[in-house]
PDB file with one MODEL, atoms N, CA, C and O in Angstrom:
MODEL        1
ATOM      1  N   MET A   1       1.425  -8.078  -1.665  1.00  0.00           N
ATOM      2  CA  MET A   1       2.276  -6.921  -1.725  1.00  0.00           C
ATOM      3  C   MET A   1       2.238  -6.165  -0.397  1.00  0.00           C
ATOM      4  O   MET A   1       3.283  -5.786   0.133  1.00  0.00           O
ATOM      5  N   LYS A   2       1.039  -5.946   0.140  1.00  0.00           N
ATOM      6  CA  LYS A   2       0.926  -5.201   1.395  1.00  0.00           C
ATOM      7  C   LYS A   2       1.684  -5.902   2.518  1.00  0.00           C
ATOM      8  O   LYS A   2       2.335  -5.250   3.333  1.00  0.00           O
ATOM      9  N   GLU A   3       1.597  -7.234   2.558  1.00  0.00           N
ATOM     10  CA  GLU A   3       2.283  -7.998   3.603  1.00  0.00           C
ATOM     11  C   GLU A   3       3.799  -7.869   3.477  1.00  0.00           C
ATOM     12  O   GLU A   3       4.508  -7.773   4.479  1.00  0.00           O
ATOM     13  N   SER A   4       4.288  -7.866   2.236  1.00  0.00           N
ATOM     14  CA  SER A   4       5.726  -7.708   2.005  1.00  0.00           C
ATOM     15  C   SER A   4       6.209  -6.350   2.485  1.00  0.00           C
ATOM     16  O   SER A   4       7.278  -6.240   3.085  1.00  0.00           O
ATOM     17  N   ILE A   5       5.427  -5.326   2.220  1.00  0.00           N
ATOM     18  CA  ILE A   5       5.794  -3.975   2.639  1.00  0.00           C
ATOM     19  C   ILE A   5       5.833  -3.886   4.157  1.00  0.00           C
ATOM     20  O   ILE A   5       6.768  -3.325   4.729  1.00  0.00           O
ATOM     21  N   LYS A   6       4.817  -4.440   4.808  1.00  0.00           N
ATOM     22  CA  LYS A   6       4.777  -4.425   6.279  1.00  0.00           C
ATOM     23  C   LYS A   6       5.975  -5.147   6.871  1.00  0.00           C
ATOM     24  O   LYS A   6       6.475  -4.760   7.927  1.00  0.00           O
ATOM     25  N   ALA A   7       6.443  -6.207   6.191  1.00  0.00           N
ATOM     26  CA  ALA A   7       7.586  -6.979   6.674  1.00  0.00           C
ATOM     27  C   ALA A   7       8.917  -6.351   6.269  1.00  0.00           C
ATOM     28  O   ALA A   7       9.980  -6.887   6.583  1.00  0.00           O
ATOM     29  N   GLY A   8       8.858  -5.206   5.566  1.00  0.00           N
ATOM     30  CA  GLY A   8      10.078  -4.543   5.133  1.00  0.00           C
ATOM     31  C   GLY A   8      10.766  -5.258   3.982  1.00  0.00           C
ATOM     32  O   GLY A   8      11.972  -5.106   3.785  1.00  0.00           O
ATOM     33  N   GLN A   9      10.012  -6.033   3.227  1.00  0.00           N
ATOM     34  CA  GLN A   9      10.562  -6.798   2.105  1.00  0.00           C
ATOM     35  C   GLN A   9       9.940  -6.333   0.795  1.00  0.00           C
ATOM     36  O   GLN A   9       9.348  -7.126   0.063  1.00  0.00           O
ATOM     37  N   LEU A  10      10.076  -5.071   0.513  1.00  0.00           N
ATOM     38  CA  LEU A  10       9.488  -4.488  -0.682  1.00  0.00           C
ATOM     39  C   LEU A  10      10.165  -5.048  -1.928  1.00  0.00           C
ATOM     40  O   LEU A  10      11.392  -5.072  -2.024  1.00  0.00           O
ATOM     41  N   CYS A  11       9.361  -5.493  -2.866  1.00  0.00           N
ATOM     42  CA  CYS A  11       9.937  -6.014  -4.107  1.00  0.00           C
ATOM     43  C   CYS A  11      10.501  -4.854  -4.911  1.00  0.00           C
ATOM     44  O   CYS A  11      10.095  -3.706  -4.730  1.00  0.00           O
ATOM     45  N   SER A  12      11.438  -5.162  -5.801  1.00  0.00           N
ATOM     46  CA  SER A  12      12.060  -4.096  -6.578  1.00  0.00           C
ATOM     47  C   SER A  12      11.484  -3.993  -7.981  1.00  0.00           C
ATOM     48  O   SER A  12      11.631  -2.961  -8.636  1.00  0.00           O
ATOM     49  N   VAL A  13      10.824  -5.063  -8.456  1.00  0.00           N
ATOM     50  CA  VAL A  13      10.266  -5.040  -9.807  1.00  0.00           C
ATOM     51  C   VAL A  13       8.980  -5.868  -9.847  1.00  0.00           C
ATOM     52  O   VAL A  13       8.852  -6.888  -9.169  1.00  0.00           O
ATOM     53  N   ALA A  14       8.035  -5.397 -10.661  1.00  0.00           N
ATOM     54  CA  ALA A  14       6.779  -6.136 -10.853  1.00  0.00           C
ATOM     55  C   ALA A  14       6.490  -6.185 -12.347  1.00  0.00           C
ATOM     56  O   ALA A  14       6.593  -5.175 -13.043  1.00  0.00           O
ATOM     57  N   PHE A  15       6.129  -7.369 -12.833  1.00  0.00           N
ATOM     58  CA  PHE A  15       5.711  -7.549 -14.215  1.00  0.00           C
ATOM     59  C   PHE A  15       4.195  -7.549 -14.235  1.00  0.00           C
ATOM     60  O   PHE A  15       3.560  -8.308 -13.503  1.00  0.00           O
ATOM     61  N   VAL A  16       3.612  -6.697 -15.075  1.00  0.00           N
ATOM     62  CA  VAL A  16       2.169  -6.481 -15.087  1.00  0.00           C
ATOM     63  C   VAL A  16       1.650  -6.607 -16.515  1.00  0.00           C
ATOM     64  O   VAL A  16       2.291  -6.145 -17.458  1.00  0.00           O
ATOM     65  N   ASP A  17       0.492  -7.233 -16.668  1.00  0.00           N
ATOM     66  CA  ASP A  17      -0.198  -7.252 -17.955  1.00  0.00           C
ATOM     67  C   ASP A  17      -1.268  -6.171 -17.897  1.00  0.00           C
ATOM     68  O   ASP A  17      -1.709  -5.802 -16.808  1.00  0.00           O
ATOM     69  N   MET A  18      -1.690  -5.662 -19.036  1.00  0.00           N
ATOM     70  CA  MET A  18      -2.714  -4.620 -19.043  1.00  0.00           C
ATOM     71  C   MET A  18      -4.117  -5.174 -18.836  1.00  0.00           C
ATOM     72  O   MET A  18      -4.983  -4.486 -18.296  1.00  0.00           O
ATOM     73  N   ARG A  19      -4.344  -6.395 -19.256  1.00  0.00           N
ATOM     74  CA  ARG A  19      -5.669  -7.007 -19.080  1.00  0.00           C
ATOM     75  C   ARG A  19      -5.548  -8.176 -18.128  1.00  0.00           C
ATOM     76  O   ARG A  19      -4.859  -9.156 -18.413  1.00  0.00           O
ATOM     77  N   MET A  20      -6.224  -8.066 -16.992  1.00  0.00           N
ATOM     78  CA  MET A  20      -6.170  -9.099 -15.981  1.00  0.00           C
ATOM     79  C   MET A  20      -7.572  -9.351 -15.439  1.00  0.00           C
ATOM     80  O   MET A  20      -7.841  -9.093 -14.266  1.00  0.00           O
ATOM     81  N   PRO A  21      -8.463  -9.850 -16.284  1.00  0.00           N
ATOM     82  CA  PRO A  21      -9.843 -10.043 -15.832  1.00  0.00           C
ATOM     83  C   PRO A  21      -9.915 -11.074 -14.715  1.00  0.00           C
ATOM     84  O   PRO A  21      -9.105 -12.001 -14.702  1.00  0.00           O
ATOM     85  N   PRO A  22     -10.827 -10.953 -13.801  1.00  0.00           N
ATOM     86  CA  PRO A  22     -11.936 -10.011 -13.770  1.00  0.00           C
ATOM     87  C   PRO A  22     -11.647  -8.774 -12.932  1.00  0.00           C
ATOM     88  O   PRO A  22     -12.562  -8.006 -12.636  1.00  0.00           O
ATOM     89  N   GLY A  23     -10.397  -8.568 -12.545  1.00  0.00           N
ATOM     90  CA  GLY A  23     -10.089  -7.484 -11.612  1.00  0.00           C
ATOM     91  C   GLY A  23      -9.578  -6.227 -12.256  1.00  0.00           C
ATOM     92  O   GLY A  23     -10.033  -5.820 -13.325  1.00  0.00           O
ATOM     93  N   TRP A  24      -8.613  -5.610 -11.581  1.00  0.00           N
ATOM     94  CA  TRP A  24      -8.039  -4.349 -12.030  1.00  0.00           C
ATOM     95  C   TRP A  24      -7.363  -4.523 -13.384  1.00  0.00           C
ATOM     96  O   TRP A  24      -6.913  -5.616 -13.726  1.00  0.00           O
ATOM     97  N   ASP A  25      -7.295  -3.437 -14.151  1.00  0.00           N
ATOM     98  CA  ASP A  25      -6.463  -3.462 -15.346  1.00  0.00           C
ATOM     99  C   ASP A  25      -5.042  -3.072 -14.922  1.00  0.00           C
ATOM    100  O   ASP A  25      -4.794  -2.786 -13.751  1.00  0.00           O
ATOM    101  N   GLY A  26      -4.129  -3.062 -15.869  1.00  0.00           N
ATOM    102  CA  GLY A  26      -2.734  -2.789 -15.543  1.00  0.00           C
ATOM    103  C   GLY A  26      -2.495  -1.426 -14.937  1.00  0.00           C
ATOM    104  O   GLY A  26      -1.724  -1.300 -13.986  1.00  0.00           O
ATOM    105  N   VAL A  27      -3.141  -0.402 -15.468  1.00  0.00           N
ATOM    106  CA  VAL A  27      -2.954   0.959 -14.948  1.00  0.00           C
ATOM    107  C   VAL A  27      -3.412   1.053 -13.493  1.00  0.00           C
ATOM    108  O   VAL A  27      -2.729   1.652 -12.663  1.00  0.00           O
ATOM    109  N   GLU A  28      -4.550   0.469 -13.191  1.00  0.00           N
ATOM    110  CA  GLU A  28      -5.046   0.505 -11.807  1.00  0.00           C
ATOM    111  C   GLU A  28      -4.125  -0.283 -10.876  1.00  0.00           C
ATOM    112  O   GLU A  28      -3.881   0.132  -9.743  1.00  0.00           O
ATOM    113  N   THR A  29      -3.619  -1.413 -11.350  1.00  0.00           N
ATOM    114  CA  THR A  29      -2.689  -2.217 -10.547  1.00  0.00           C
ATOM    115  C   THR A  29      -1.425  -1.424 -10.243  1.00  0.00           C
ATOM    116  O   THR A  29      -0.967  -1.395  -9.101  1.00  0.00           O
ATOM    117  N   ILE A  30      -0.859  -0.783 -11.261  1.00  0.00           N
ATOM    118  CA  ILE A  30       0.355   0.009 -11.074  1.00  0.00           C
ATOM    119  C   ILE A  30       0.103   1.174 -10.126  1.00  0.00           C
ATOM    120  O   ILE A  30       0.957   1.492  -9.298  1.00  0.00           O
ATOM    121  N   THR A  31      -1.045   1.808 -10.236  1.00  0.00           N
ATOM    122  CA  THR A  31      -1.402   2.902  -9.331  1.00  0.00           C
ATOM    123  C   THR A  31      -1.388   2.422  -7.883  1.00  0.00           C
ATOM    124  O   THR A  31      -0.880   3.115  -7.001  1.00  0.00           O
ATOM    125  N   HIS A  32      -1.944   1.241  -7.640  1.00  0.00           N
ATOM    126  CA  HIS A  32      -1.930   0.679  -6.279  1.00  0.00           C
ATOM    127  C   HIS A  32      -0.507   0.347  -5.836  1.00  0.00           C
ATOM    128  O   HIS A  32      -0.125   0.661  -4.708  1.00  0.00           O
ATOM    129  N   PHE A  33       0.280  -0.282  -6.705  1.00  0.00           N
ATOM    130  CA  PHE A  33       1.670  -0.602  -6.358  1.00  0.00           C
ATOM    131  C   PHE A  33       2.429   0.662  -5.981  1.00  0.00           C
ATOM    132  O   PHE A  33       3.099   0.704  -4.949  1.00  0.00           O
ATOM    133  N   TRP A  34       2.324   1.694  -6.817  1.00  0.00           N
ATOM    134  CA  TRP A  34       3.066   2.920  -6.555  1.00  0.00           C
ATOM    135  C   TRP A  34       2.508   3.677  -5.363  1.00  0.00           C
ATOM    136  O   TRP A  34       3.203   4.521  -4.796  1.00  0.00           O
ATOM    137  N   GLY A  35       1.279   3.399  -4.970  1.00  0.00           N
ATOM    138  CA  GLY A  35       0.747   3.970  -3.737  1.00  0.00           C
ATOM    139  C   GLY A  35       1.466   3.404  -2.521  1.00  0.00           C
ATOM    140  O   GLY A  35       1.528   4.046  -1.473  1.00  0.00           O
ATOM    141  N   TRP A  36       2.004   2.207  -2.663  1.00  0.00           N
ATOM    142  CA  TRP A  36       2.735   1.550  -1.565  1.00  0.00           C
ATOM    143  C   TRP A  36       4.220   1.861  -1.601  1.00  0.00           C
ATOM    144  O   TRP A  36       4.901   1.754  -0.580  1.00  0.00           O
ATOM    145  N   GLY A  37       4.730   2.245  -2.762  1.00  0.00           N
ATOM    146  CA  GLY A  37       6.151   2.542  -2.889  1.00  0.00           C
ATOM    147  C   GLY A  37       6.488   2.939  -4.314  1.00  0.00           C
ATOM    148  O   GLY A  37       6.489   2.095  -5.210  1.00  0.00           O
ATOM    149  N   ARG A  38       6.768   4.184  -4.527  1.00  0.00           N
ATOM    150  CA  ARG A  38       6.966   4.710  -5.882  1.00  0.00           C
ATOM    151  C   ARG A  38       8.254   4.190  -6.526  1.00  0.00           C
ATOM    152  O   ARG A  38       8.441   4.347  -7.733  1.00  0.00           O
ATOM    153  N   SER A  39       9.133   3.584  -5.753  1.00  0.00           N
ATOM    154  CA  SER A  39      10.400   3.105  -6.306  1.00  0.00           C
ATOM    155  C   SER A  39      10.281   1.739  -6.976  1.00  0.00           C
ATOM    156  O   SER A  39      11.256   1.254  -7.549  1.00  0.00           O
ATOM    157  N   ILE A  40       9.119   1.116  -6.918  1.00  0.00           N
ATOM    158  CA  ILE A  40       8.941  -0.195  -7.539  1.00  0.00           C
ATOM    159  C   ILE A  40       9.033  -0.055  -9.052  1.00  0.00           C
ATOM    160  O   ILE A  40       8.273   0.702  -9.656  1.00  0.00           O
ATOM    161  N   GLN A  41       9.955  -0.778  -9.660  1.00  0.00           N
ATOM    162  CA  GLN A  41      10.100  -0.791 -11.114  1.00  0.00           C
ATOM    163  C   GLN A  41       8.952  -1.607 -11.696  1.00  0.00           C
ATOM    164  O   GLN A  41       8.681  -2.712 -11.227  1.00  0.00           O
ATOM    165  N   ILE A  42       8.288  -1.086 -12.690  1.00  0.00           N
ATOM    166  CA  ILE A  42       7.158  -1.774 -13.312  1.00  0.00           C
ATOM    167  C   ILE A  42       7.507  -2.082 -14.765  1.00  0.00           C
ATOM    168  O   ILE A  42       7.960  -1.207 -15.504  1.00  0.00           O
ATOM    169  N   VAL A  43       7.292  -3.331 -15.166  1.00  0.00           N
ATOM    170  CA  VAL A  43       7.455  -3.739 -16.554  1.00  0.00           C
ATOM    171  C   VAL A  43       6.086  -4.223 -17.028  1.00  0.00           C
ATOM    172  O   VAL A  43       5.545  -5.199 -16.509  1.00  0.00           O
ATOM    173  N   ILE A  44       5.542  -3.530 -18.013  1.00  0.00           N
ATOM    174  CA  ILE A  44       4.267  -3.939 -18.604  1.00  0.00           C
ATOM    175  C   ILE A  44       4.590  -4.802 -19.819  1.00  0.00           C
ATOM    176  O   ILE A  44       5.246  -4.348 -20.756  1.00  0.00           O
ATOM    177  N   CYS A  45       4.125  -6.046 -19.794  1.00  0.00           N
ATOM    178  CA  CYS A  45       4.291  -6.969 -20.920  1.00  0.00           C
ATOM    179  C   CYS A  45       2.899  -7.349 -21.378  1.00  0.00           C
ATOM    180  O   CYS A  45       2.189  -8.068 -20.676  1.00  0.00           O
ATOM    181  N   THR A  46       2.505  -6.880 -22.532  1.00  0.00           N
ATOM    182  CA  THR A  46       1.124  -7.106 -22.947  1.00  0.00           C
ATOM    183  C   THR A  46       0.986  -7.148 -24.462  1.00  0.00           C
ATOM    184  O   THR A  46       1.716  -6.475 -25.190  1.00  0.00           O
ATOM    185  N   ALA A  47       0.053  -7.938 -24.912  1.00  0.00           N
ATOM    186  CA  ALA A  47      -0.305  -7.956 -26.326  1.00  0.00           C
ATOM    187  C   ALA A  47      -1.532  -7.097 -26.554  1.00  0.00           C
ATOM    188  O   ALA A  47      -1.782  -6.627 -27.663  1.00  0.00           O
ATOM    189  N   TYR A  48      -2.290  -6.901 -25.493  1.00  0.00           N
ATOM    190  CA  TYR A  48      -3.545  -6.162 -25.586  1.00  0.00           C
ATOM    191  C   TYR A  48      -3.503  -4.970 -24.657  1.00  0.00           C
ATOM    192  O   TYR A  48      -3.033  -5.063 -23.523  1.00  0.00           O
ATOM    193  N   SER A  49      -3.985  -3.879 -25.136  1.00  0.00           N
ATOM    194  CA  SER A  49      -4.081  -2.711 -24.282  1.00  0.00           C
ATOM    195  C   SER A  49      -5.160  -1.780 -24.812  1.00  0.00           C
ATOM    196  O   SER A  49      -5.271  -1.540 -26.014  1.00  0.00           O
ATOM    197  N   ASP A  50      -5.929  -1.279 -23.907  1.00  0.00           N
ATOM    198  CA  ASP A  50      -6.921  -0.279 -24.263  1.00  0.00           C
ATOM    199  C   ASP A  50      -6.288   1.114 -24.238  1.00  0.00           C
ATOM    200  O   ASP A  50      -6.954   2.116 -24.495  1.00  0.00           O
ATOM    201  N   TYR A  51      -4.998   1.159 -23.926  1.00  0.00           N
ATOM    202  CA  TYR A  51      -4.266   2.411 -23.832  1.00  0.00           C
ATOM    203  C   TYR A  51      -3.039   2.348 -24.734  1.00  0.00           C
ATOM    204  O   TYR A  51      -2.446   1.283 -24.912  1.00  0.00           O
ATOM    205  N   SER A  52      -2.665   3.474 -25.293  1.00  0.00           N
ATOM    206  CA  SER A  52      -1.381   3.560 -25.995  1.00  0.00           C
ATOM    207  C   SER A  52      -0.304   3.793 -24.935  1.00  0.00           C
ATOM    208  O   SER A  52      -0.608   4.096 -23.781  1.00  0.00           O
ATOM    209  N   GLY A  53       0.953   3.647 -25.343  1.00  0.00           N
ATOM    210  CA  GLY A  53       2.050   3.932 -24.413  1.00  0.00           C
ATOM    211  C   GLY A  53       1.979   5.353 -23.890  1.00  0.00           C
ATOM    212  O   GLY A  53       2.265   5.604 -22.719  1.00  0.00           O
ATOM    213  N   LYS A  54       1.597   6.289 -24.758  1.00  0.00           N
ATOM    214  CA  LYS A  54       1.470   7.690 -24.356  1.00  0.00           C
ATOM    215  C   LYS A  54       0.337   7.863 -23.345  1.00  0.00           C
ATOM    216  O   LYS A  54       0.473   8.616 -22.380  1.00  0.00           O
ATOM    217  N   ASP A  55      -0.798   7.157 -23.568  1.00  0.00           N
ATOM    218  CA  ASP A  55      -1.915   7.212 -22.620  1.00  0.00           C
ATOM    219  C   ASP A  55      -1.488   6.712 -21.245  1.00  0.00           C
ATOM    220  O   ASP A  55      -1.835   7.297 -20.219  1.00  0.00           O
ATOM    221  N   ILE A  56      -0.728   5.620 -21.244  1.00  0.00           N
ATOM    222  CA  ILE A  56      -0.264   5.047 -19.975  1.00  0.00           C
ATOM    223  C   ILE A  56       0.626   6.042 -19.247  1.00  0.00           C
ATOM    224  O   ILE A  56       0.465   6.260 -18.046  1.00  0.00           O
ATOM    225  N   GLN A  57       1.570   6.650 -19.971  1.00  0.00           N
ATOM    226  CA  GLN A  57       2.455   7.647 -19.362  1.00  0.00           C
ATOM    227  C   GLN A  57       1.664   8.830 -18.806  1.00  0.00           C
ATOM    228  O   GLN A  57       1.967   9.337 -17.726  1.00  0.00           O
ATOM    229  N   THR A  58       0.652   9.263 -19.552  1.00  0.00           N
ATOM    230  CA  THR A  58      -0.174  10.386 -19.106  1.00  0.00           C
ATOM    231  C   THR A  58      -0.931  10.034 -17.836  1.00  0.00           C
ATOM    232  O   THR A  58      -0.977  10.833 -16.900  1.00  0.00           O
ATOM    233  N   GLN A  59      -1.525   8.848 -17.793  1.00  0.00           N
ATOM    234  CA  GLN A  59      -2.313   8.449 -16.623  1.00  0.00           C
ATOM    235  C   GLN A  59      -1.449   8.214 -15.391  1.00  0.00           C
ATOM    236  O   GLN A  59      -1.852   8.540 -14.275  1.00  0.00           O
ATOM    237  N   LEU A  60      -0.258   7.646 -15.593  1.00  0.00           N
ATOM    238  CA  LEU A  60       0.593   7.300 -14.457  1.00  0.00           C
ATOM    239  C   LEU A  60       1.623   8.368 -14.130  1.00  0.00           C
ATOM    240  O   LEU A  60       2.244   8.334 -13.067  1.00  0.00           O
ATOM    241  N   GLY A  61       1.806   9.316 -15.043  1.00  0.00           N
ATOM    242  CA  GLY A  61       2.830  10.338 -14.838  1.00  0.00           C
ATOM    243  C   GLY A  61       4.170   9.828 -15.327  1.00  0.00           C
ATOM    244  O   GLY A  61       4.416   8.622 -15.350  1.00  0.00           O
ATOM    245  N   GLY A  62       5.012  10.727 -15.708  1.00  0.00           N
ATOM    246  CA  GLY A  62       6.339  10.345 -16.178  1.00  0.00           C
ATOM    247  C   GLY A  62       7.131   9.694 -15.056  1.00  0.00           C
ATOM    248  O   GLY A  62       7.125  10.171 -13.920  1.00  0.00           O
ATOM    249  N   SER A  63       7.804   8.614 -15.378  1.00  0.00           N
ATOM    250  CA  SER A  63       8.583   7.919 -14.361  1.00  0.00           C
ATOM    251  C   SER A  63       9.665   7.094 -15.020  1.00  0.00           C
ATOM    252  O   SER A  63       9.441   6.475 -16.060  1.00  0.00           O
ATOM    253  N   GLY A  64      10.834   7.087 -14.415  1.00  0.00           N
ATOM    254  CA  GLY A  64      11.903   6.213 -14.872  1.00  0.00           C
ATOM    255  C   GLY A  64      11.693   4.795 -14.398  1.00  0.00           C
ATOM    256  O   GLY A  64      12.506   3.916 -14.684  1.00  0.00           O
ATOM    257  N   CYS A  65      10.609   4.560 -13.672  1.00  0.00           N
ATOM    258  CA  CYS A  65      10.323   3.241 -13.103  1.00  0.00           C
ATOM    259  C   CYS A  65       9.306   2.462 -13.924  1.00  0.00           C
ATOM    260  O   CYS A  65       8.726   1.499 -13.423  1.00  0.00           O
ATOM    261  N   LEU A  66       9.077   2.854 -15.164  1.00  0.00           N
ATOM    262  CA  LEU A  66       8.066   2.199 -15.984  1.00  0.00           C
ATOM    263  C   LEU A  66       8.653   1.852 -17.348  1.00  0.00           C
ATOM    264  O   LEU A  66       9.222   2.706 -18.027  1.00  0.00           O
ATOM    265  N   LEU A  67       8.507   0.588 -17.740  1.00  0.00           N
ATOM    266  CA  LEU A  67       8.962   0.095 -19.028  1.00  0.00           C
ATOM    267  C   LEU A  67       7.802  -0.656 -19.677  1.00  0.00           C
ATOM    268  O   LEU A  67       7.148  -1.468 -19.023  1.00  0.00           O
ATOM    269  N   ILE A  68       7.547  -0.394 -20.941  1.00  0.00           N
ATOM    270  CA  ILE A  68       6.404  -1.012 -21.622  1.00  0.00           C
ATOM    271  C   ILE A  68       6.904  -1.869 -22.782  1.00  0.00           C
ATOM    272  O   ILE A  68       7.600  -1.379 -23.671  1.00  0.00           O
ATOM    273  N   PHE A  69       6.541  -3.156 -22.764  1.00  0.00           N
ATOM    274  CA  PHE A  69       6.826  -4.083 -23.855  1.00  0.00           C
ATOM    275  C   PHE A  69       5.513  -4.525 -24.459  1.00  0.00           C
ATOM    276  O   PHE A  69       4.623  -4.995 -23.750  1.00  0.00           O
ATOM    277  N   LYS A  70       5.389  -4.381 -25.744  1.00  0.00           N
ATOM    278  CA  LYS A  70       4.217  -4.888 -26.458  1.00  0.00           C
ATOM    279  C   LYS A  70       4.588  -6.248 -27.035  1.00  0.00           C
ATOM    280  O   LYS A  70       5.585  -6.369 -27.747  1.00  0.00           O
ATOM    281  N   LYS A  71       3.787  -7.282 -26.731  1.00  0.00           N
ATOM    282  CA  LYS A  71       4.029  -8.612 -27.310  1.00  0.00           C
ATOM    283  C   LYS A  71       3.652  -8.572 -28.778  1.00  0.00           C
ATOM    284  O   LYS A  71       2.704  -7.867 -29.123  1.00  0.00           O
ATOM    285  N   SER A  72       4.280  -9.227 -29.594  1.00  0.00           N
ATOM    286  CA  SER A  72       5.481 -10.004 -29.387  1.00  0.00           C
ATOM    287  C   SER A  72       6.687  -9.079 -29.414  1.00  0.00           C
ATOM    288  O   SER A  72       6.805  -8.214 -30.283  1.00  0.00           O
ATOM    289  N   PHE A  73       7.575  -9.271 -28.457  1.00  0.00           N
ATOM    290  CA  PHE A  73       8.700  -8.381 -28.338  1.00  0.00           C
ATOM    291  C   PHE A  73       9.994  -9.129 -28.670  1.00  0.00           C
ATOM    292  O   PHE A  73      10.070 -10.356 -28.595  1.00  0.00           O
ATOM    293  N   ASP A  74      10.979  -8.361 -29.029  1.00  0.00           N
ATOM    294  CA  ASP A  74      12.293  -8.882 -29.386  1.00  0.00           C
ATOM    295  C   ASP A  74      13.068  -9.152 -28.095  1.00  0.00           C
ATOM    296  O   ASP A  74      13.058  -8.322 -27.186  1.00  0.00           O
ATOM    297  N   MET A  75      13.738 -10.300 -28.004  1.00  0.00           N
ATOM    298  CA  MET A  75      14.474 -10.640 -26.790  1.00  0.00           C
ATOM    299  C   MET A  75      15.599  -9.647 -26.516  1.00  0.00           C
ATOM    300  O   MET A  75      15.951  -9.425 -25.358  1.00  0.00           O
ATOM    301  N   VAL A  76      16.164  -9.050 -27.551  1.00  0.00           N
ATOM    302  CA  VAL A  76      17.188  -8.019 -27.344  1.00  0.00           C
ATOM    303  C   VAL A  76      16.590  -6.853 -26.584  1.00  0.00           C
ATOM    304  O   VAL A  76      17.250  -6.264 -25.728  1.00  0.00           O
ATOM    305  N   GLU A  77      15.359  -6.519 -26.884  1.00  0.00           N
ATOM    306  CA  GLU A  77      14.646  -5.439 -26.192  1.00  0.00           C
ATOM    307  C   GLU A  77      14.521  -5.763 -24.712  1.00  0.00           C
ATOM    308  O   GLU A  77      14.696  -4.882 -23.870  1.00  0.00           O
ATOM    309  N   VAL A  78      14.223  -7.006 -24.386  1.00  0.00           N
ATOM    310  CA  VAL A  78      14.084  -7.436 -22.998  1.00  0.00           C
ATOM    311  C   VAL A  78      15.405  -7.349 -22.263  1.00  0.00           C
ATOM    312  O   VAL A  78      15.459  -6.860 -21.134  1.00  0.00           O
ATOM    313  N   LEU A  79      16.475  -7.821 -22.895  1.00  0.00           N
ATOM    314  CA  LEU A  79      17.792  -7.771 -22.266  1.00  0.00           C
ATOM    315  C   LEU A  79      18.207  -6.335 -21.991  1.00  0.00           C
ATOM    316  O   LEU A  79      19.293  -6.097 -21.462  1.00  0.00           O
TER     317      LEU A  79
ENDMDL
END
């Protein structure tokens, strides 16, 4: 991600899971992404979360750049 930003090729969307062992969880990953560019659209697709959707919004702040899908999700919801 950092290399893309330096090259002026910032991605417009990132798909993130909440559990990504052994490293950062989803909230920490999104915090780092938004530290590089707050306009990055984030889609959380996860079956597991230690946070509710409200907890995630509280930790990350309200943003139109965040969408949360809980697996299993309806394909209409994705579209």
